[in-house]
N, C-alpha and C positions, 0 to 999 in steps of 0.2 A: 504494500500500500504506500502511496506517495503522499507525503505531508509537507505543506509549506508552513513555515513559522516566521513570525516577525515580532519585533519588540522595540520599545524605546528604552531609555536608560534605566527606568524603574524595573524593567523585566529581564535585564541581562542575566543575572544569576539563575533565575528560574528557567530561562530559555536554555541555557547550557545543560541544566539538570534534565529538562524535558527531552532535549535531543538525545542525550545519553540513554535515558529511559526508553525512548522509542526505538532507537537503533538497536538496543539490546533485545528488543522484541521482534527485530527483523524489518522494521519500517524504514523506508527511504525518506530522509528529511532534507529539504532545501531551506537553508538559513538566509532569510532576508533581513534579519534584525541587526541592530547595532551590537557590537561585541564589547562595547565600552560603557562605563557608567557616566560618561560625560553627557550633559543635556543635549537632546536631539528632538526633532519634531516627529511625533508618532506617525502621521500620515505617510511620511517618506518610507516607512518600513511596513506599513499595513497595506498600502495599495498593491505592491507586488504579490502579496499573499492572496488578496481578494481577486486579483486578475488571474492568478493560477487556478483558483477554485472555480471562478466563473467560466474560464476557458477549458476546464477539465484537464489542465496540465497537472493538477494535484487533485487527489481524491477528497482531501479535507485540509483545513487550515487551523492554526492556533495563533492567536495574537495576544500580546501581553503588554499592558501599560499600567501606570499607577492605579487608576480607578477602574480600568477596563472600558470606561464609557467612550472616551475619544476614539480608541481603536475600534470599538464596536460600531459607533456611528459612521466612521469612515468605511468600514467593510460593507455595511449595509446599503451603501450607495450603489452597489452593483446589483443588477436585476436578479441574477440567479443565486445570489449569496443570501444565506440565512444565518447570520452571525448571532450567537447567543452569549450575553454577558452572564456568567455563572460564578458563584462563590461557594456552592456546596455540590456534592455529588448527586443529591436528589434533584436539584435544579438542572444539572447536566442531563440526567436521565430523562426528565420531562422535555427538555429542549430537543433531544434526539427522538424520543417516542412520539411526541405530539407535533413538533415543529420541523422535523427533519433537518435540524441545524447542521450546516456543513462547515462552519467555523466556530471554534470555541474562543471566546474572549475572556481572559483571566485578569482580575484586578490584583496586581502584585502586592500592593500596599495593604490589602485586606484579606490575604490568604497566607497560609504557611505552606512551606514546600511539601510536606507529606500530604496535605490536603490537595495541593495542586496535582501531584502525581496520581492521587486517587481519582480526581476529576478527569484527568486525561484518560486513565484506564476506563472509566465509566463511559466517556464520550465514544471511545472506539468499540466498547463491548455492547453498547445499547443500540438496538435496531429501531428504525422508524416503524410505527404501528400501522400506518396507512389508514384505510377505512375512512371514518368520518373526518380524520385529520387531513387526509389528502385533499378533499374539497376545500378545506380552510386555507391550506398553504397555497393552493392554486389561485386564491383570491388576493394574495399579497402583492405580486408584481404589478406595477402600473407605470405608465409613461408620464402620467400627470394626475394630480389630485384636484 
């Protein structure tokens, strides 16, 4: 499975741990994130992840910033991206089951590393339920509101 990952300065340490964790499980990971703790602008590192997921160059994406909000807002500008801001494994499971999330947005300043790795595992172990949820997610994309 191909995963694209991006992060700003708040998520660098978590990004390295997530990459190591995923590669140990056999995933192929493309790193678009900063490798430094120096301040950067999160959109510069989130757009490539969202583009990979939208174009199906990657199966899924993971984005990490301080609150997770800015990264999530940026990723969700892409029509076929369903990025979910999550801070517990239960929210991750629902994002996959009900929303068919294809990008996981992690708030680095509000999660602990063991929690993050558990969320990542949940993201990839949880399937979309389809059914009534399929109709709902099909109503999300729009060209104008």
